[in-house]
C-alpha positions in Angstrom: 0.6 -12.3 -0.8 -0.8 -9.1 -0.2 1.9 -7.1 -2.0 0.6 -9.1 -5.3 -2.8 -7.5 -4.6 -1.1 -4.0 -5.0 0.8 -4.9 -8.1 -2.2 -6.4 -9.6 -4.5 -3.2 -8.7 -2.0 -0.5 -10.1 -1.5 -2.6 -12.9 -5.3 -3.0 -13.7 -5.7 1.0 -14.1 -3.8 0.8 -17.0 -6.3 -1.1 -18.7 -9.7 -0.4 -20.1 -12.9 -2.4 -20.3 -15.5 -3.1 -17.6 -13.6 -6.4 -16.3 -10.5 -4.6 -15.4 -12.4 -1.6 -13.9 -14.4 -3.8 -11.4 -11.2 -5.8 -10.8 -9.7 -2.6 -9.6 -12.8 -1.3 -7.9 -12.7 -4.9 -6.1 -9.1 -4.8 -5.1 -9.1 -1.2 -4.0 -11.9 -1.8 -1.5 -9.6 -3.3 1.2 -6.0 -4.2 0.1 -4.6 -0.9 1.5 -7.0 -1.5 4.9 -5.3 -4.9 4.4 -1.5 -3.3 4.9 -2.9 -1.3 7.8 -4.1 -4.2 9.6 -1.0 -6.2 8.9 1.1 -3.9 10.5 -1.0 -3.3 13.6 -1.1 -7.1 13.7 2.5 -7.6 13.6 3.4 -4.4 16.0 5.1 -5.5 19.2 4.1 -2.7 21.2 5.0 -4.0 24.7 8.5 -4.3 23.5 8.9 -0.4 22.7 6.4 0.9 25.2 9.0 2.7 27.6 11.6 3.2 24.8 10.0 5.6 22.5 13.1 7.1 21.0 14.4 3.3 20.0 10.8 3.0 18.4 10.7 6.0 16.3 14.4 5.7 15.2 13.4 2.0 14.0 10.8 3.5 12.0 12.5 6.1 10.5 15.3 4.0 9.4 12.7 1.1 8.0 10.2 3.6 6.4 11.2 7.0 5.9 14.7 6.3 4.7 13.4 3.7 2.2 10.7 6.3 1.0 13.4 8.9 0.3 15.6 6.3 -1.4 12.8 5.1 -3.7 11.6 8.6 -4.5 15.1 9.5 -5.8 15.5 6.4 -7.8 11.8 7.2 -9.1 12.7 10.9 -9.8 15.9 9.9 -11.7 14.2 7.3 -13.8 11.3 9.4 -15.0 13.3 12.6 -15.7 15.7 10.1 -17.7 12.5 8.4 -19.7 11.2 11.8 -20.1 14.3 13.1 -21.8 14.7 10.0 -23.7 11.2 10.1 -25.0 11.5 13.7 -26.4 14.6 15.9 -25.4 13.0 19.1 -25.9 9.3 18.3 -24.5 8.3 17.9 -21.0 5.7 14.8 -21.3 5.6 14.6 -17.5 3.6 17.7 -16.1 5.5 17.7 -12.7 8.9 18.6 -14.7 7.2 21.8 -16.3 7.5 23.1 -12.7 10.6 24.1 -10.6 13.1 21.8 -8.9 12.4 23.5 -6.0 8.6 22.1 -6.2 9.5 18.9 -7.3 12.2 18.3 -4.2 9.1 19.7 -1.9 7.1 17.2 -3.4 9.2 14.4 -2.5 10.2 15.8 1.0 6.4 16.3 2.0 4.8 13.4 0.1 2.9 15.8 -1.5 -0.4 14.0 -2.5 -1.0 14.4 -6.4 2.8 15.4 -7.0 4.3 11.7 -6.4 5.9 10.1 -9.2 5.9 6.9 -7.7 2.3 7.3 -6.5 2.5 4.0 -4.0 5.2 5.3 -2.0 2.9 7.4 -0.2 2.4 4.3 2.0 5.3 4.9 3.9 5.3 8.2 5.5 1.5 7.6 6.1 2.6 4.2 8.0 5.2 6.1 9.7 2.3 8.8 10.7 -0.2 6.2 11.6 2.3 4.6 13.9 2.8 7.6 15.7 -0.5 8.3 16.4 -1.1 4.1 17.4 1.9 4.7 19.7 0.7 7.9 21.4 -3.0 6.9 21.8 -2.0 3.3 23.2 0.6 4.7 25.7 -1.8 7.0 27.0 -5.2 5.0 27.1 -5.1 2.1 29.0 -8.7 0.8 28.8 -9.8 -0.8 25.7 -13.2 1.4 25.7 -11.1 4.3 25.6 -9.3 3.0 22.1 -12.6 1.9 21.0 -13.9 5.2 21.3 -10.9 6.5 19.7 -10.9 4.4 16.6 -14.6 5.7 16.1 -13.3 9.2 16.5 -10.9 8.7 14.0 -13.1 7.1 11.4 -15.2 9.9 11.6 -12.9 12.5 11.5 -11.0 11.1 8.6 -14.4 10.5 6.6 -15.4 14.0 7.4 -12.3 15.3 6.7 -12.2 13.6 3.1 -15.7 15.0 2.4 -15.6 18.3 3.4 -11.8 19.4 3.3 -10.0 20.0 0.4 -6.6 20.7 1.5 -4.2 17.7 1.5 -2.2 17.5 4.5 2.0 16.4 4.3 3.1 12.8 4.7 -0.5 11.6 4.3 -1.6 12.4 7.6 -5.0 13.1 6.4 -5.1 9.4 5.2 -3.4 8.5 8.5 -6.6 9.2 10.2 -8.5 6.5 8.3 -5.4 4.1 8.5 -5.0 4.1 12.2 -8.5 2.4 12.5 -7.2 -0.6 10.8 -4.0 -0.3 12.3 -5.7 -0.5 16.0 -8.2 -3.2 14.6 -5.0 -5.3 13.6 -3.5 -4.6 17.1 -6.5 -5.7 18.9 -7.7 -8.8 16.4 -4.1 -10.3 17.5 -4.3 -9.9 21.0 -8.3 -10.4 21.8 -10.0 -11.9 18.9 -7.3 -14.1 16.5 -8.3 -17.7 18.4 -11.7 -17.1 18.0 -12.1 -16.1 14.5 -10.0 -19.0 13.5 -12.2 -21.4 15.4 -15.0 -20.2 12.8 -16.5 -22.5 10.1 -16.2 -22.6 6.7 -19.7 -21.4 6.3 -19.2 -18.2 8.5 -16.0 -17.3 6.1 -18.3 -17.9 3.2 -21.2 -15.6 4.2 -18.7 -13.2 5.3 -16.7 -13.4 1.7 -20.6 -12.6 0.2 -20.8 -9.7 2.3 -17.4 -8.6 1.1 -18.3 -8.8 -2.3 -21.9 -7.3 -2.2 -20.6 -4.2 -0.1 -17.0 -3.8 -2.2 -19.3 -3.6 -5.8 -22.4 -1.7 -4.1 -20.2 1.1 -3.0 -18.6 3.2 -5.8 -14.6 2.9 -6.4 -12.4 3.4 -3.2 -9.2 5.1 -3.5 -7.4 6.1 -0.1 -4.5 8.0 -1.7 -7.3 10.3 -3.3 -9.1 10.4 -0.1 -12.1 8.8 -1.7 -14.1 6.4 0.7 -17.7 7.2 -0.7 -20.4 5.5 1.5 -19.0 5.6 5.0 -20.5 2.3 6.0 -19.8 0.4 3.0 -16.1 1.4 2.9 -15.7 0.0 6.2 -17.9 -2.9 5.7 -16.1 -3.8 2.4 -12.9 -3.4 4.0 -13.1 -5.2 7.2 -15.1 -8.4 5.7 -12.3 -8.4 2.7 -9.4 -8.2 5.4 -11.0 -10.7 7.8 -11.5 -13.2 5.0 -7.8 -12.9 3.3 -6.3 -13.0 6.7 -8.4 -16.1 7.0 -7.0 -17.3 3.4 -3.1 -16.2 4.4 -3.5 -18.2 7.5 -5.1 -21.2 6.3 -3.4 -21.9 3.1 0.4 -22.1 3.4 1.9 -20.3 0.6 4.5 -21.5 -1.8 8.0 -20.7 -1.7 7.6 -18.2 -4.3 4.7 -16.5 -2.5 7.2 -16.2 0.7 9.7 -14.6 -1.2 7.7 -11.7 -2.4 6.0 -11.4 0.7 9.0 -10.9 2.3 10.2 -8.5 -0.1 7.1 -6.1 0.0 8.9 -2.8 0.7 11.3 -3.3 -2.1 8.4 -4.3 -4.5 6.4 -1.4 -3.5 9.0 0.8 -4.3 9.9 -0.6 -7.6 6.8 -2.2 -9.2 5.1 1.3 -10.4 8.5 1.9 -12.2 8.4 -1.3 -13.9 4.5 -0.7 -14.7 5.3 2.4 -16.3 8.0 1.0 -18.4 5.7 -1.6 -20.0 3.1 0.9 -20.2 5.5 2.8 -22.8 7.5 0.1 -24.5 5.0 -2.7 -25.2 2.6 -0.7 -27.3 5.6 0.5 -29.5 7.2 -3.0 -29.4 4.0 -4.6 -30.6 3.2 -2.1 -33.4 7.0 -2.6 -34.7 6.7 -6.4 -34.8 3.0 -6.0 -36.1 1.5 -8.2 -33.2 -2.0 -8.1 -32.2 -2.4 -9.6 -28.4 -5.9 -9.0 -26.3 -5.8 -7.2 -23.6 -6.8 -9.7 -21.2 -3.7 -11.9 -22.2 -1.6 -8.8 -22.3 -2.8 -8.1 -18.9 -1.7 -11.7 -17.6 1.8 -11.4 -19.5 2.3 -8.2 -17.5 1.8 -9.6 -14.4 4.4 -12.5 -14.7 7.0 -10.1 -16.5 6.6 -7.7 -13.8 7.1 -10.3 -11.2 9.9 -11.6 -12.8 11.6 -8.0 -13.4 11.5 -7.6 -9.6 13.5 -10.2 -8.7 17.1 -8.7 -9.7 15.5 -5.6 -8.1 15.1 -7.4 -4.7 18.3 -9.5 -5.1 20.5 -6.3 -5.5 18.8 -4.2 -3.0 19.0 -7.0 -0.2 22.9 -7.7 -1.5 24.0 -4.3 -2.0 21.8 -1.7 -0.3 20.4 -3.4 3.1 21.0 -0.2 5.4 18.2 1.3 2.7 15.9 -1.0 4.0 16.6 -0.4 7.8 18.7 -3.7 8.1 21.8 -5.2 8.3 21.6 -8.8 7.4 20.2 -9.9 4.1 17.0 -11.2 5.1 14.3 -9.1 3.8 12.7 -6.3 5.8 8.9 -6.6 6.3 6.8 -3.6 6.9 5.6 -3.7 10.5 7.6 -3.9 13.8 8.1 -7.2 15.0 
């Protein structure tokens, strides 16, 4: 279910109007922290504690290999579309740069130069998990890890505020991502049972806090290192994480939502390409057919079209390219080590 929020959030950036801006602001206030939290929640650290090489090898195959695979597909897609649109003119600014620069941008996951922007999350999660693994292995006491969480949160925020230099593989974002990753890890082991005994009134109050802090703070964008107010960012993120985690656990999702949830990695890799296709083809199609449609209706239709278009991409990838996802079987792979 969380991956659908990502799709809706990215789609909303293409629409004008206050409603779409506020929807985007709301989703961005917690959706990426939620993914880091879920990844930390699902990590089985004890299983890999004494076999570091196996752990890192597994993460390379399940995160870094898919990153390069989807990056290559995106590059080929956009360069083809750019050529077909106007063969003699580069409409995508990145293609005006050298091939060497483009290869550098892909290899280093250079922020601001990714054609398939959502892919930043994969190398960032890889760095986040390395930071977590090293920290958890060397710090045995919970209070030590809590102190480290505070250190990471302050370092990540201060870096985003005062240092304009972006780091490869989103290491600068990982300084903040690891805070939510560690929180997910601790939540499962220490607080989950207590939390799910909370009343609906408590969850409702938490939801109100989430809404107020989300809209009081300005728009957040982890990819661009935009957090705005430090306290409001973490308040809106953690309150949103807990509210939606509660909902996800209490409400059994339909088989359709389970299907999309199990294939989060594939959706992450392909949905932005589909959104770009709709962005450039639909206006031309509507103009040619002389059709007029409201933005809201177009937005809703686009969501369903994207989700439908993802189905063949999911089936083909699972059936013919399972090794790209770091797996052997055809069952979908999720974004965290179990």
